[in-house]
N, C-alpha and C positions, 0 to 999 in steps of 0.2 A: 504494500500500500504506500503510495507516495504521500508526501506531506500535504499536498493540495487535496487529495482524496480524504485524508484524515481530518483536515480542517473542515471540509464540506460535510463530512459525517457528523462531526461535533456540532456544527451550526444547525444541522437538521434536527439532531436530538434536542438541542436547547430550544429550538423553535417549537417543538412538540410540547415541551414543559412550560414554556413562557405563558400561555393562556391561563394556566392554573394560578399564576401569581400576578397577572396583569392588574388586578384591582389594588395592589399595594403600591402602585405608582412608581416613584423613584426607586423603591427597594425591590422592584420586580426582578431586575437582572441579577442582583446578588442572591436573591432567594432561589432563582432558577438554577444558578450555578451550584449553590449548596445542595439543592435537591438532586442534581445530577450526581453528586458525590455520595450523599447519605441516603438517598431515596426519598421519593415524594411522600410516602406514608410517615416517615420520620418527622416531617414538618406539618403536614396537614392532618395527620392522625388517620386511623383506620380501624374499624371494629372497636376493640377494647383499648387500643392505643390512643391516648389523648392528643390534642393539638399541642404543638410545641410552645414552650414559653416565649420563644422568639416571635412567633406569629401573634401570640396573645398580647405581647408588649406593643407590637406594631399596630394592632387593631385598637389598642387603648390610646394610641396617639403618641406614644413614647418612642422616639427614634434612636435612643441611646442603646444600641443593640450589640456593642462591641463584645462584651463578656459572653453573651448568649451565642453569638456567632462563633467565637473562638472555642467555646465549649464543645463543639463538634470535632474533637480531635482524638477520640478514643477508638481503640480497636480491641475487641474482646475484653472490654472493661478496663483497659490500661491506656493511660495517656501516651501518645506517640509524638515525640518532639518534632519529627519531620512533618507530620500532618498539622500540628499546631503552627509551625512556621508557614506552611502553605496557606492556612486559614488567615493568618495575619496579613500575608501578602495579598491574598484575594480581597480582604477587607479594604486594604489601602488602595487597591486598584479600582474596585467596583463600587465602593460606597460613595453615594452622592450626598453632600451636606445640604 
């Protein structure tokens, strides 16, 4: 797979998820990217799984979501430094004030 094909595939996947988060306005892109990595149900909730505290905070009008966003850096219950670093970089690049 070439780099251009991979880029096109990534954009296609993100555009499928974007409508789920469109109502969050400025935060839709960052939520879409996070859902790509952690799964849509982790954010929106499904069945017995509740809606994430990140979305609850945004719905309440509080856009101070740094801690909640960075908290998605665990794998099998353990904090992974490389994932935490990735979340911080994503936040810096995608969060609109």
